[in-house]
C-alpha atoms as an extended CHARMM CRD file, in Angstrom:
* protein
*
       310  EXT
         1         1  MET       CA             81.3610000000      103.7170000000      131.9380000000  PROA      1               0.0000000000
         2         2  PRO       CA             84.8070000000      102.2080000000      131.1940000000  PROA      2               0.0000000000
         3         3  ASP       CA             87.1170000000      104.2040000000      128.9400000000  PROA      3               0.0000000000
         4         4  LEU       CA             86.7670000000      103.3550000000      125.2500000000  PROA      4               0.0000000000
         5         5  GLU       CA             89.8110000000      102.0950000000      123.3710000000  PROA      5               0.0000000000
         6         6  TRP       CA             90.6660000000      103.2560000000      119.8580000000  PROA      6               0.0000000000
         7         7  SER       CA             91.5760000000       99.6840000000      118.9400000000  PROA      7               0.0000000000
         8         8  ASP       CA             87.9960000000       98.5390000000      119.6470000000  PROA      8               0.0000000000
         9         9  LEU       CA             86.5820000000      101.4580000000      117.6740000000  PROA      9               0.0000000000
        10        10  ARG       CA             88.9460000000      100.7030000000      114.7820000000  PROA      10              0.0000000000
        11        11  HSD       CA             87.6480000000       97.1270000000      114.6040000000  PROA      11              0.0000000000
        12        12  ALA       CA             84.0350000000       98.3500000000      114.6840000000  PROA      12              0.0000000000
        13        13  LEU       CA             84.8340000000      100.8670000000      111.9390000000  PROA      13              0.0000000000
        14        14  ALA       CA             86.2770000000       98.0930000000      109.7690000000  PROA      14              0.0000000000
        15        15  VAL       CA             83.0820000000       96.0640000000      110.2200000000  PROA      15              0.0000000000
        16        16  GLY       CA             81.0330000000       99.1280000000      109.2820000000  PROA      16              0.0000000000
        17        17  GLU       CA             83.1510000000       99.8260000000      106.2040000000  PROA      17              0.0000000000
        18        18  THR       CA             83.1440000000       96.2410000000      104.8930000000  PROA      18              0.0000000000
        19        19  GLY       CA             79.8190000000       94.9600000000      106.2340000000  PROA      19              0.0000000000
        20        20  SER       CA             81.2120000000       91.6810000000      107.5460000000  PROA      20              0.0000000000
        21        21  LEU       CA             83.6450000000       90.1010000000      109.9970000000  PROA      21              0.0000000000
        22        22  ALA       CA             85.5580000000       88.4680000000      107.1400000000  PROA      22              0.0000000000
        23        23  GLY       CA             85.9320000000       91.7770000000      105.3050000000  PROA      23              0.0000000000
        24        24  ALA       CA             87.0640000000       93.5320000000      108.4700000000  PROA      24              0.0000000000
        25        25  SER       CA             89.6170000000       90.8020000000      109.2090000000  PROA      25              0.0000000000
        26        26  ARG       CA             91.0990000000       91.1360000000      105.7120000000  PROA      26              0.0000000000
        27        27  LEU       CA             91.1860000000       94.9270000000      105.9970000000  PROA      27              0.0000000000
        28        28  LEU       CA             92.9460000000       94.8540000000      109.3760000000  PROA      28              0.0000000000
        29        29  GLY       CA             95.1150000000       91.7890000000      108.7470000000  PROA      29              0.0000000000
        30        30  VAL       CA             93.8190000000       89.8970000000      111.8020000000  PROA      30              0.0000000000
        31        31  ASN       CA             91.7880000000       86.7670000000      112.4860000000  PROA      31              0.0000000000
        32        32  HSD       CA             88.0060000000       87.1860000000      112.2060000000  PROA      32              0.0000000000
        33        33  THR       CA             87.6030000000       85.9060000000      115.7770000000  PROA      33              0.0000000000
        34        34  THR       CA             89.6920000000       88.8820000000      116.9320000000  PROA      34              0.0000000000
        35        35  VAL       CA             87.2930000000       91.2520000000      115.1720000000  PROA      35              0.0000000000
        36        36  LEU       CA             84.2840000000       89.5690000000      116.7920000000  PROA      36              0.0000000000
        37        37  ARG       CA             85.8670000000       89.6850000000      120.2490000000  PROA      37              0.0000000000
        38        38  ARG       CA             86.7110000000       93.4000000000      119.8990000000  PROA      38              0.0000000000
        39        39  LEU       CA             83.2250000000       94.2030000000      118.6570000000  PROA      39              0.0000000000
        40        40  ASP       CA             81.5910000000       92.2770000000      121.5020000000  PROA      40              0.0000000000
        41        41  ALA       CA             83.8160000000       94.0770000000      124.0090000000  PROA      41              0.0000000000
        42        42  LEU       CA             82.8700000000       97.4870000000      122.6050000000  PROA      42              0.0000000000
        43        43  GLU       CA             79.1470000000       96.7010000000      122.6500000000  PROA      43              0.0000000000
        44        44  ALA       CA             79.4660000000       95.4850000000      126.2410000000  PROA      44              0.0000000000
        45        45  LYS       CA             81.2010000000       98.7150000000      127.2920000000  PROA      45              0.0000000000
        46        46  LEU       CA             78.5540000000      100.8570000000      125.6180000000  PROA      46              0.0000000000
        47        47  GLY       CA             75.6920000000       98.6860000000      126.7520000000  PROA      47              0.0000000000
        48        48  THR       CA             74.0620000000       98.6610000000      123.3290000000  PROA      48              0.0000000000
        49        49  ARG       CA             74.1290000000       96.7230000000      120.0860000000  PROA      49              0.0000000000
        50        50  LEU       CA             76.0210000000       98.5020000000      117.3090000000  PROA      50              0.0000000000
        51        51  PHE       CA             75.1930000000       96.1540000000      114.4400000000  PROA      51              0.0000000000
        52        52  GLU       CA             72.2840000000       93.9930000000      113.3850000000  PROA      52              0.0000000000
        53        53  ARG       CA             73.5560000000       90.5810000000      112.3000000000  PROA      53              0.0000000000
        54        54  LYS       CA             71.7580000000       89.8390000000      109.0250000000  PROA      54              0.0000000000
        55        55  ARG       CA             72.2890000000       87.2500000000      106.3230000000  PROA      55              0.0000000000
        56        56  SER       CA             73.4040000000       90.0010000000      103.9970000000  PROA      56              0.0000000000
        57        57  GLY       CA             76.0000000000       91.2120000000      106.4970000000  PROA      57              0.0000000000
        58        58  TYR       CA             76.4420000000       93.5110000000      109.4790000000  PROA      58              0.0000000000
        59        59  ALA       CA             74.1570000000       96.5780000000      109.3250000000  PROA      59              0.0000000000
        60        60  PRO       CA             74.7900000000       99.4140000000      111.8250000000  PROA      60              0.0000000000
        61        61  THR       CA             72.0230000000      100.3220000000      114.2570000000  PROA      61              0.0000000000
        62        62  ASP       CA             71.2290000000      103.9680000000      115.0760000000  PROA      62              0.0000000000
        63        63  ALA       CA             73.7520000000      103.7740000000      117.9040000000  PROA      63              0.0000000000
        64        64  GLY       CA             76.1970000000      102.1310000000      115.5290000000  PROA      64              0.0000000000
        65        65  GLN       CA             75.8400000000      104.9580000000      113.0190000000  PROA      65              0.0000000000
        66        66  THR       CA             76.7330000000      107.4670000000      115.7280000000  PROA      66              0.0000000000
        67        67  VAL       CA             79.7470000000      105.4700000000      116.8760000000  PROA      67              0.0000000000
        68        68  LEU       CA             80.9620000000      104.9580000000      113.2970000000  PROA      68              0.0000000000
        69        69  ALA       CA             80.7230000000      108.6680000000      112.5220000000  PROA      69              0.0000000000
        70        70  HSD       CA             82.9320000000      109.5110000000      115.5080000000  PROA      70              0.0000000000
        71        71  ALA       CA             85.2960000000      106.6110000000      114.7130000000  PROA      71              0.0000000000
        72        72  ARG       CA             85.7710000000      107.8790000000      111.1420000000  PROA      72              0.0000000000
        73        73  HSD       CA             86.6730000000      111.2990000000      112.4930000000  PROA      73              0.0000000000
        74        74  MET       CA             89.1500000000      109.7110000000      114.9010000000  PROA      74              0.0000000000
        75        75  ALA       CA             90.6420000000      107.6220000000      112.0750000000  PROA      75              0.0000000000
        76        76  ASP       CA             91.2550000000      110.7810000000      110.0400000000  PROA      76              0.0000000000
        77        77  ARG       CA             93.0770000000      112.3350000000      112.9870000000  PROA      77              0.0000000000
        78        78  VAL       CA             95.1490000000      109.1740000000      113.5090000000  PROA      78              0.0000000000
        79        79  ASP       CA             96.1170000000      109.1320000000      109.8130000000  PROA      79              0.0000000000
        80        80  GLU       CA             97.2350000000      112.7540000000      110.0600000000  PROA      80              0.0000000000
        81        81  ILE       CA             99.3960000000      112.0150000000      113.0940000000  PROA      81              0.0000000000
        82        82  GLU       CA            100.9010000000      108.9570000000      111.3740000000  PROA      82              0.0000000000
        83        83  ARG       CA            101.8270000000      110.9520000000      108.2870000000  PROA      83              0.0000000000
        84        84  GLN       CA            103.5040000000      113.6310000000      110.3880000000  PROA      84              0.0000000000
        85        85  ILE       CA            105.4120000000      111.1070000000      112.5100000000  PROA      85              0.0000000000
        86        86  LEU       CA            106.5720000000      109.0560000000      109.5160000000  PROA      86              0.0000000000
        87        87  GLY       CA            107.7280000000      112.2310000000      107.7940000000  PROA      87              0.0000000000
        88        88  ARG       CA            109.7020000000      113.3030000000      110.8380000000  PROA      88              0.0000000000
        89        89  ASP       CA            111.2470000000      109.8500000000      111.2190000000  PROA      89              0.0000000000
        90        90  ARG       CA            113.0700000000      109.9760000000      107.8740000000  PROA      90              0.0000000000
        91        91  GLU       CA            116.1500000000      110.7540000000      109.9660000000  PROA      91              0.0000000000
        92        92  LEU       CA            115.6880000000      107.8640000000      112.4130000000  PROA      92              0.0000000000
        93        93  THR       CA            118.6260000000      105.6780000000      113.2880000000  PROA      93              0.0000000000
        94        94  GLY       CA            118.7590000000      102.2770000000      114.8880000000  PROA      94              0.0000000000
        95        95  LEU       CA            118.4990000000       98.5490000000      114.3370000000  PROA      95              0.0000000000
        96        96  LEU       CA            115.4770000000       96.8110000000      112.8190000000  PROA      96              0.0000000000
        97        97  GLN       CA            115.5130000000       93.0020000000      112.9450000000  PROA      97              0.0000000000
        98        98  VAL       CA            113.5710000000       91.0830000000      110.2910000000  PROA      98              0.0000000000
        99        99  THR       CA            113.1110000000       87.3330000000      109.9520000000  PROA      99              0.0000000000
       100       100  THR       CA            111.8580000000       85.5370000000      106.8600000000  PROA      100             0.0000000000
       101       101  ALA       CA            112.2000000000       82.3840000000      104.7720000000  PROA      101             0.0000000000
       102       102  PHE       CA            115.2520000000       82.1790000000      102.5190000000  PROA      102             0.0000000000
       103       103  VAL       CA            113.0990000000       81.8820000000       99.3970000000  PROA      103             0.0000000000
       104       104  ILE       CA            111.3890000000       85.2130000000      100.1760000000  PROA      104             0.0000000000
       105       105  MET       CA            114.7120000000       86.8860000000      100.9230000000  PROA      105             0.0000000000
       106       106  GLU       CA            116.2160000000       85.7290000000       97.6350000000  PROA      106             0.0000000000
       107       107  HSD       CA            113.3110000000       86.2390000000       95.2420000000  PROA      107             0.0000000000
       108       108  LEU       CA            111.0000000000       88.9390000000       96.6490000000  PROA      108             0.0000000000
       109       109  LEU       CA            112.6560000000       91.0650000000       99.3200000000  PROA      109             0.0000000000
       110       110  PRO       CA            115.9250000000       92.4450000000       97.8250000000  PROA      110             0.0000000000
       111       111  GLY       CA            114.4050000000       95.2260000000       95.6930000000  PROA      111             0.0000000000
       112       112  PRO       CA            111.9420000000       96.5690000000       98.2970000000  PROA      112             0.0000000000
       113       113  LEU       CA            114.5940000000       96.2560000000      101.0140000000  PROA      113             0.0000000000
       114       114  ALA       CA            117.1220000000       98.2300000000       98.9700000000  PROA      114             0.0000000000
       115       115  GLU       CA            114.5350000000      100.9590000000       98.3270000000  PROA      115             0.0000000000
       116       116  PHE       CA            113.8010000000      101.1560000000      102.0560000000  PROA      116             0.0000000000
       117       117  ALA       CA            117.5070000000      101.3850000000      102.8700000000  PROA      117             0.0000000000
       118       118  ARG       CA            117.8650000000      104.3210000000      100.4730000000  PROA      118             0.0000000000
       119       119  ALA       CA            114.7980000000      106.0860000000      101.8950000000  PROA      119             0.0000000000
       120       120  TYR       CA            115.8630000000      105.5580000000      105.5400000000  PROA      120             0.0000000000
       121       121  PRO       CA            119.6790000000      105.5480000000      105.5180000000  PROA      121             0.0000000000
       122       122  GLY       CA            119.8850000000      105.7960000000      109.2970000000  PROA      122             0.0000000000
       123       123  ILE       CA            118.0460000000      102.5140000000      109.9160000000  PROA      123             0.0000000000
       124       124  GLU       CA            120.1530000000       99.3520000000      109.8880000000  PROA      124             0.0000000000
       125       125  VAL       CA            118.0830000000       96.3450000000      108.8050000000  PROA      125             0.0000000000
       126       126  GLU       CA            119.2920000000       92.9430000000      109.9720000000  PROA      126             0.0000000000
       127       127  VAL       CA            117.6630000000       90.0260000000      108.1230000000  PROA      127             0.0000000000
       128       128  SER       CA            117.8270000000       86.4740000000      109.4440000000  PROA      128             0.0000000000
       129       129  GLU       CA            116.5530000000       83.3540000000      107.7150000000  PROA      129             0.0000000000
       130       130  ASN       CA            113.8320000000       81.3680000000      109.4380000000  PROA      130             0.0000000000
       131       131  ALA       CA            111.1400000000       79.4240000000      107.5680000000  PROA      131             0.0000000000
       132       132  TYR       CA            108.8820000000       79.5500000000      110.6190000000  PROA      132             0.0000000000
       133       133  LEU       CA            107.5930000000       82.4010000000      112.7020000000  PROA      133             0.0000000000
       134       134  VAL       CA            110.0020000000       83.1620000000      115.5300000000  PROA      134             0.0000000000
       135       135  ASP       CA            108.9150000000       84.4400000000      118.9240000000  PROA      135             0.0000000000
       136       136  LEU       CA            107.9440000000       88.1060000000      118.6510000000  PROA      136             0.0000000000
       137       137  SER       CA            106.3420000000       88.1970000000      122.0990000000  PROA      137             0.0000000000
       138       138  CYS       CA            109.2850000000       89.6260000000      124.0290000000  PROA      138             0.0000000000
       139       139  LYS       CA            109.2530000000       93.3590000000      124.7950000000  PROA      139             0.0000000000
       140       140  ARG       CA            111.7580000000       95.8770000000      123.5400000000  PROA      140             0.0000000000
       141       141  PRO       CA            115.1150000000       95.3980000000      125.2770000000  PROA      141             0.0000000000
       142       142  GLU       CA            115.1180000000       98.9030000000      126.6780000000  PROA      142             0.0000000000
       143       143  ILE       CA            111.8010000000       98.1490000000      128.4240000000  PROA      143             0.0000000000
       144       144  VAL       CA            112.6940000000       94.8600000000      130.0780000000  PROA      144             0.0000000000
       145       145  GLY       CA            116.4640000000       95.1420000000      130.2570000000  PROA      145             0.0000000000
       146       146  GLN       CA            117.2410000000       92.4150000000      127.7080000000  PROA      146             0.0000000000
       147       147  SER       CA            120.2290000000       92.5960000000      125.4160000000  PROA      147             0.0000000000
       148       148  LEU       CA            119.6700000000       93.0770000000      121.7030000000  PROA      148             0.0000000000
       149       149  ALA       CA            120.7630000000       89.4940000000      121.1120000000  PROA      149             0.0000000000
       150       150  GLN       CA            117.8190000000       88.2510000000      123.1800000000  PROA      150             0.0000000000
       151       151  ARG       CA            115.2380000000       89.9280000000      120.9430000000  PROA      151             0.0000000000
       152       152  GLU       CA            114.5540000000       87.5720000000      118.0620000000  PROA      152             0.0000000000
       153       153  ALA       CA            112.8300000000       89.9280000000      115.5980000000  PROA      153             0.0000000000
       154       154  ASP       CA            110.8610000000       93.1280000000      115.1770000000  PROA      154             0.0000000000
       155       155  VAL       CA            109.1210000000       92.0530000000      111.9580000000  PROA      155             0.0000000000
       156       156  ALA       CA            108.4640000000       88.6420000000      110.4070000000  PROA      156             0.0000000000
       157       157  LEU       CA            107.6220000000       87.8730000000      106.7800000000  PROA      157             0.0000000000
       158       158  ARG       CA            105.8100000000       84.5580000000      106.8100000000  PROA      158             0.0000000000
       159       159  LEU       CA            104.5180000000       82.3790000000      103.9820000000  PROA      159             0.0000000000
       160       160  SER       CA            101.5800000000       80.6610000000      105.6720000000  PROA      160             0.0000000000
       161       161  GLY       CA             97.8170000000       80.3480000000      105.7810000000  PROA      161             0.0000000000
       162       162  GLN       CA             97.7960000000       80.4400000000      109.5850000000  PROA      162             0.0000000000
       163       163  VAL       CA             98.7510000000       83.4120000000      111.7360000000  PROA      163             0.0000000000
       164       164  SER       CA             99.0760000000       83.5650000000      115.5070000000  PROA      164             0.0000000000
       165       165  GLU       CA             96.2220000000       85.5860000000      116.9440000000  PROA      165             0.0000000000
       166       166  HSD       CA             98.4700000000       87.5800000000      119.2740000000  PROA      166             0.0000000000
       167       167  LEU       CA            100.3760000000       89.1100000000      116.3500000000  PROA      167             0.0000000000
       168       168  VAL       CA             99.3290000000       92.0170000000      114.1310000000  PROA      168             0.0000000000
       169       169  GLY       CA            100.1630000000       92.8840000000      110.5580000000  PROA      169             0.0000000000
       170       170  ARG       CA             98.9520000000       92.6490000000      106.9940000000  PROA      170             0.0000000000
       171       171  ASN       CA             98.3140000000       90.1140000000      104.2810000000  PROA      171             0.0000000000
       172       172  LEU       CA            100.5090000000       91.2050000000      101.3640000000  PROA      172             0.0000000000
       173       173  GLY       CA             99.0510000000       88.8540000000       98.7700000000  PROA      173             0.0000000000
       174       174  VAL       CA             98.6950000000       85.2230000000       97.7740000000  PROA      174             0.0000000000
       175       175  THR       CA            101.4640000000       83.1080000000       96.2620000000  PROA      175             0.0000000000
       176       176  GLN       CA            100.8070000000       80.2990000000       93.7880000000  PROA      176             0.0000000000
       177       177  CYS       CA            102.7390000000       77.1250000000       93.0060000000  PROA      177             0.0000000000
       178       178  ARG       CA            103.0320000000       75.1420000000       89.7610000000  PROA      178             0.0000000000
       179       179  VAL       CA            104.9270000000       72.0860000000       88.5760000000  PROA      179             0.0000000000
       180       180  TYR       CA            108.0370000000       72.8940000000       86.4970000000  PROA      180             0.0000000000
       181       181  ALA       CA            110.4350000000       70.9980000000       84.2430000000  PROA      181             0.0000000000
       182       182  ARG       CA            113.6840000000       71.8750000000       82.4810000000  PROA      182             0.0000000000
       183       183  ARG       CA            112.9720000000       73.5180000000       79.1410000000  PROA      183             0.0000000000
       184       184  GLY       CA            113.7980000000       71.1180000000       76.2990000000  PROA      184             0.0000000000
       185       185  ALA       CA            114.7470000000       68.2060000000       78.5940000000  PROA      185             0.0000000000
       186       186  PRO       CA            114.2580000000       64.8130000000       76.8710000000  PROA      186             0.0000000000
       187       187  GLY       CA            111.5560000000       62.6780000000       78.4380000000  PROA      187             0.0000000000
       188       188  LEU       CA            110.0110000000       65.5150000000       80.4630000000  PROA      188             0.0000000000
       189       189  PRO       CA            106.7200000000       67.3020000000       79.6920000000  PROA      189             0.0000000000
       190       190  GLN       CA            107.0500000000       70.7000000000       78.0270000000  PROA      190             0.0000000000
       191       191  SER       CA            103.4740000000       71.9790000000       78.1920000000  PROA      191             0.0000000000
       192       192  VAL       CA            100.7340000000       72.1740000000       80.8000000000  PROA      192             0.0000000000
       193       193  GLN       CA             99.4740000000       68.7030000000       81.7110000000  PROA      193             0.0000000000
       194       194  PRO       CA             96.7680000000       67.4570000000       84.0930000000  PROA      194             0.0000000000
       195       195  LEU       CA             98.2660000000       67.0380000000       87.5470000000  PROA      195             0.0000000000
       196       196  PRO       CA             97.2210000000       63.3610000000       87.9360000000  PROA      196             0.0000000000
       197       197  ALA       CA             99.0580000000       62.5540000000       84.6810000000  PROA      197             0.0000000000
       198       198  LEU       CA            102.2130000000       64.2910000000       85.9300000000  PROA      198             0.0000000000
       199       199  VAL       CA            102.1040000000       62.4060000000       89.2220000000  PROA      199             0.0000000000
       200       200  ARG       CA            101.5700000000       59.1220000000       87.3830000000  PROA      200             0.0000000000
       201       201  ASP       CA            104.0010000000       59.4730000000       84.4810000000  PROA      201             0.0000000000
       202       202  ALA       CA            106.8090000000       61.9290000000       85.2740000000  PROA      202             0.0000000000
       203       203  PRO       CA            109.9050000000       61.4370000000       87.4540000000  PROA      203             0.0000000000
       204       204  TRP       CA            109.8380000000       63.8020000000       90.4450000000  PROA      204             0.0000000000
       205       205  VAL       CA            112.0420000000       65.9710000000       92.5990000000  PROA      205             0.0000000000
       206       206  ALA       CA            110.0460000000       65.8190000000       95.8240000000  PROA      206             0.0000000000
       207       207  PHE       CA            109.9230000000       68.7250000000       98.2630000000  PROA      207             0.0000000000
       208       208  GLU       CA            109.4690000000       67.0650000000      101.6120000000  PROA      208             0.0000000000
       209       209  LYS       CA            110.9980000000       66.6850000000      105.0450000000  PROA      209             0.0000000000
       210       210  ASN       CA            109.2370000000       64.2580000000      107.3490000000  PROA      210             0.0000000000
       211       211  GLN       CA            109.8020000000       66.0950000000      110.6130000000  PROA      211             0.0000000000
       212       212  GLN       CA            108.2730000000       69.3130000000      109.2940000000  PROA      212             0.0000000000
       213       213  ASP       CA            104.6210000000       70.0800000000      108.6410000000  PROA      213             0.0000000000
       214       214  ARG       CA            104.4920000000       72.6860000000      105.9000000000  PROA      214             0.0000000000
       215       215  ILE       CA            101.5840000000       72.6530000000      103.4740000000  PROA      215             0.0000000000
       216       216  TYR       CA            104.0720000000       71.5840000000      100.7870000000  PROA      216             0.0000000000
       217       217  ASP       CA            105.1910000000       68.5720000000      102.8600000000  PROA      217             0.0000000000
       218       218  ARG       CA            101.5990000000       67.4890000000      103.4770000000  PROA      218             0.0000000000
       219       219  TRP       CA            100.7400000000       67.8440000000       99.7970000000  PROA      219             0.0000000000
       220       220  MET       CA            103.8270000000       65.9230000000       98.7280000000  PROA      220             0.0000000000
       221       221  ARG       CA            103.1710000000       63.0870000000      101.1680000000  PROA      221             0.0000000000
       222       222  ALA       CA             99.6470000000       62.7520000000       99.7720000000  PROA      222             0.0000000000
       223       223  GLN       CA            100.6600000000       62.9710000000       96.0930000000  PROA      223             0.0000000000
       224       224  MET       CA            103.9820000000       61.1160000000       95.9810000000  PROA      224             0.0000000000
       225       225  GLU       CA            102.8810000000       57.8180000000       97.5480000000  PROA      225             0.0000000000
       226       226  HSD       CA            102.8910000000       56.0770000000       94.1610000000  PROA      226             0.0000000000
       227       227  ALA       CA            105.0110000000       58.5300000000       92.1560000000  PROA      227             0.0000000000
       228       228  ARG       CA            108.5190000000       57.9390000000       90.7870000000  PROA      228             0.0000000000
       229       229  VAL       CA            110.6590000000       60.0730000000       93.0950000000  PROA      229             0.0000000000
       230       230  ARG       CA            114.2590000000       60.5520000000       91.9210000000  PROA      230             0.0000000000
       231       231  VAL       CA            115.4560000000       63.0510000000       94.5560000000  PROA      231             0.0000000000
       232       232  ARG       CA            114.0570000000       64.5130000000       97.7940000000  PROA      232             0.0000000000
       233       233  VAL       CA            115.0620000000       67.9950000000       99.0070000000  PROA      233             0.0000000000
       234       234  ASP       CA            113.7600000000       70.3240000000      101.7140000000  PROA      234             0.0000000000
       235       235  ILE       CA            114.0940000000       73.8750000000      100.3160000000  PROA      235             0.0000000000
       236       236  PHE       CA            112.7960000000       75.4790000000       97.1270000000  PROA      236             0.0000000000
       237       237  ASN       CA            116.2320000000       76.5910000000       95.9400000000  PROA      237             0.0000000000
       238       238  ALA       CA            117.4210000000       72.9760000000       96.0330000000  PROA      238             0.0000000000
       239       239  THR       CA            114.3260000000       71.9630000000       94.0670000000  PROA      239             0.0000000000
       240       240  ALA       CA            115.1080000000       74.5760000000       91.3950000000  PROA      240             0.0000000000
       241       241  ALA       CA            118.7460000000       73.4610000000       91.2270000000  PROA      241             0.0000000000
       242       242  MET       CA            117.7400000000       69.8390000000       90.6600000000  PROA      242             0.0000000000
       243       243  LEU       CA            115.0730000000       70.7750000000       88.1110000000  PROA      243             0.0000000000
       244       244  ARG       CA            117.7100000000       72.6320000000       86.0740000000  PROA      244             0.0000000000
       245       245  THR       CA            119.5790000000       69.3210000000       85.6760000000  PROA      245             0.0000000000
       246       246  GLY       CA            116.5780000000       67.7910000000       83.8790000000  PROA      246             0.0000000000
       247       247  ILE       CA            116.2870000000       64.9090000000       86.3460000000  PROA      247             0.0000000000
       248       248  GLY       CA            112.5410000000       65.3470000000       86.8550000000  PROA      248             0.0000000000
       249       249  VAL       CA            109.6340000000       67.6810000000       87.5340000000  PROA      249             0.0000000000
       250       250  GLY       CA            108.8810000000       69.4820000000       90.7970000000  PROA      250             0.0000000000
       251       251  VAL       CA            106.8670000000       72.1780000000       92.5310000000  PROA      251             0.0000000000
       252       252  LEU       CA            108.0320000000       75.8030000000       92.8220000000  PROA      252             0.0000000000
       253       253  PRO       CA            106.3530000000       79.1020000000       93.7260000000  PROA      253             0.0000000000
       254       254  THR       CA            105.5420000000       81.1060000000       90.6040000000  PROA      254             0.0000000000
       255       255  PHE       CA            107.5570000000       84.0650000000       91.9370000000  PROA      255             0.0000000000
       256       256  MET       CA            110.7050000000       81.9930000000       91.2350000000  PROA      256             0.0000000000
       257       257  GLU       CA            110.0400000000       81.8940000000       87.4680000000  PROA      257             0.0000000000
       258       258  ALA       CA            111.9380000000       85.1010000000       86.6950000000  PROA      258             0.0000000000
       259       259  ALA       CA            115.1410000000       83.7320000000       88.2230000000  PROA      259             0.0000000000
       260       260  ASN       CA            114.7910000000       80.3920000000       86.4080000000  PROA      260             0.0000000000
       261       261  PRO       CA            114.1620000000       81.0950000000       82.7020000000  PROA      261             0.0000000000
       262       262  ASP       CA            115.3740000000       77.5930000000       81.7770000000  PROA      262             0.0000000000
       263       263  LEU       CA            112.3630000000       76.0640000000       83.5680000000  PROA      263             0.0000000000
       264       264  VAL       CA            108.9050000000       75.7980000000       82.0130000000  PROA      264             0.0000000000
       265       265  PRO       CA            105.5870000000       75.4210000000       83.9050000000  PROA      265             0.0000000000
       266       266  VAL       CA            103.8920000000       72.1090000000       83.1090000000  PROA      266             0.0000000000
       267       267  SER       CA            100.8140000000       72.3910000000       85.3630000000  PROA      267             0.0000000000
       268       268  GLU       CA             98.1840000000       74.9390000000       86.2270000000  PROA      268             0.0000000000
       269       269  PRO       CA             98.5230000000       76.6790000000       89.6300000000  PROA      269             0.0000000000
       270       270  ILE       CA             97.8030000000       74.1500000000       92.3850000000  PROA      270             0.0000000000
       271       271  PRO       CA             94.9400000000       75.4430000000       94.5770000000  PROA      271             0.0000000000
       272       272  GLU       CA             95.9930000000       73.4460000000       97.6410000000  PROA      272             0.0000000000
       273       273  LEU       CA             99.3930000000       75.1680000000       97.6540000000  PROA      273             0.0000000000
       274       274  ALA       CA             98.1660000000       78.7520000000       97.3740000000  PROA      274             0.0000000000
       275       275  ALA       CA             99.3640000000       80.6040000000      100.4800000000  PROA      275             0.0000000000
       276       276  PRO       CA             99.3920000000       84.2260000000      101.6480000000  PROA      276             0.0000000000
       277       277  ILE       CA            102.4930000000       86.1560000000      102.6230000000  PROA      277             0.0000000000
       278       278  TRP       CA            102.0400000000       87.9530000000      105.9480000000  PROA      278             0.0000000000
       279       279  MET       CA            104.0840000000       90.8090000000      107.3640000000  PROA      279             0.0000000000
       280       280  LEU       CA            103.7580000000       90.5670000000      111.1380000000  PROA      280             0.0000000000
       281       281  THR       CA            104.8940000000       92.2080000000      114.3410000000  PROA      281             0.0000000000
       282       282  HSD       CA            103.9730000000       92.1660000000      118.0030000000  PROA      282             0.0000000000
       283       283  PRO       CA            101.3500000000       94.7170000000      119.1750000000  PROA      283             0.0000000000
       284       284  ASP       CA            103.9300000000       96.2720000000      121.5210000000  PROA      284             0.0000000000
       285       285  LEU       CA            106.1880000000       97.0240000000      118.5400000000  PROA      285             0.0000000000
       286       286  ARG       CA            103.7320000000       98.1560000000      115.8690000000  PROA      286             0.0000000000
       287       287  GLN       CA            103.7880000000      101.7910000000      117.0290000000  PROA      287             0.0000000000
       288       288  THR       CA            107.5930000000      101.9180000000      116.9190000000  PROA      288             0.0000000000
       289       289  ALA       CA            108.5170000000      104.3720000000      114.1790000000  PROA      289             0.0000000000
       290       290  ARG       CA            111.1020000000      102.0940000000      112.5520000000  PROA      290             0.0000000000
       291       291  VAL       CA            108.6550000000       99.1870000000      112.4570000000  PROA      291             0.0000000000
       292       292  ARG       CA            105.8200000000      101.3040000000      111.0770000000  PROA      292             0.0000000000
       293       293  ALA       CA            108.0200000000      102.7810000000      108.3550000000  PROA      293             0.0000000000
       294       294  PHE       CA            109.2900000000       99.3420000000      107.3230000000  PROA      294             0.0000000000
       295       295  MET       CA            105.8530000000       97.7320000000      107.2990000000  PROA      295             0.0000000000
       296       296  GLN       CA            104.4050000000      100.5450000000      105.2130000000  PROA      296             0.0000000000
       297       297  HSD       CA            107.2820000000      101.0640000000      102.7570000000  PROA      297             0.0000000000
       298       298  VAL       CA            108.3980000000       97.4570000000      102.2260000000  PROA      298             0.0000000000
       299       299  GLY       CA            104.8970000000       96.0350000000      102.6800000000  PROA      299             0.0000000000
       300       300  ASP       CA            103.4700000000       98.2320000000       99.9270000000  PROA      300             0.0000000000
       301       301  ALA       CA            106.3070000000       97.3260000000       97.5530000000  PROA      301             0.0000000000
       302       302  LEU       CA            105.9590000000       93.5880000000       98.1960000000  PROA      302             0.0000000000
       303       303  ALA       CA            102.1910000000       93.7300000000       97.7780000000  PROA      303             0.0000000000
       304       304  GLU       CA            102.6670000000       95.4370000000       94.4040000000  PROA      304             0.0000000000
       305       305  ARG       CA            105.1550000000       92.7950000000       93.2890000000  PROA      305             0.0000000000
       306       306  LEU       CA            102.8330000000       89.9580000000       94.2910000000  PROA      306             0.0000000000
       307       307  ARG       CA             99.9310000000       91.5330000000       92.3680000000  PROA      307             0.0000000000
       308       308  ALA       CA            102.1090000000       91.5840000000       89.2400000000  PROA      308             0.0000000000
       309       309  ILE       CA            102.9530000000       87.8590000000       89.4390000000  PROA      309             0.0000000000
       310       310  ILE       CA            100.5590000000       85.4870000000       87.7090000000  PROA      310             0.0000000000
């Protein structure tokens, strides 16, 4: 019989704990097809079915109950090792490269990043701005002989509903967007209005760049066809700056409200623009102590902040 892999057992354990592929994928921060593939691989290795697929969910078979019991014991041992390693690594030194969108760096990351820097003073965090997910597929430079400059990032914070299947990480929470206007601006709405009325009647600061394909661009192209567009910009900070002039209304993430008290929301959250924030790394890097410490410490803090934002 081929050797069993803890990763396969971990995916099976997540299915057992949540009762579904979707629940397991949310728990592990991976695509549900990854969970199904891992489960199928484990059942093939063992030569037996571990779960009965029912309408109500995935129910473990007798063999599945046995496997899950052993997997839970293994998970407890893994957690113990992780706690010991993370405790020892308080004195780690070295470079950790992080890439994220500018809007996340300005409005969400500073506090958690500062707390991490205080907790791990020997780790130097280098943050670079990139609205899209850079290539995390290259190995560590010491493994393949690359220079540090050739490694693009260890961790990526990405605002997106789609995640590459070859990456691993966690969903930190969902962001919402609303339409905003300058508080007290003549001729602009000052209370929540139906979105169709805003599109029809208000002047707009449009958030769009034709060569890009963000969910915001697609939404704007669909909504602004017959709207009165005064200005077009391509980053949220530019949108906020123009909205503060009172020239029109525009879309911003709700996590920008605290930094813009002179703006007032004039729409309900827009369901089509709700998007999760993912913290991602490459499987080859996730066991690196610096990466694990960052993803746990900063990830927990960001998740807490997102839960507190309406």
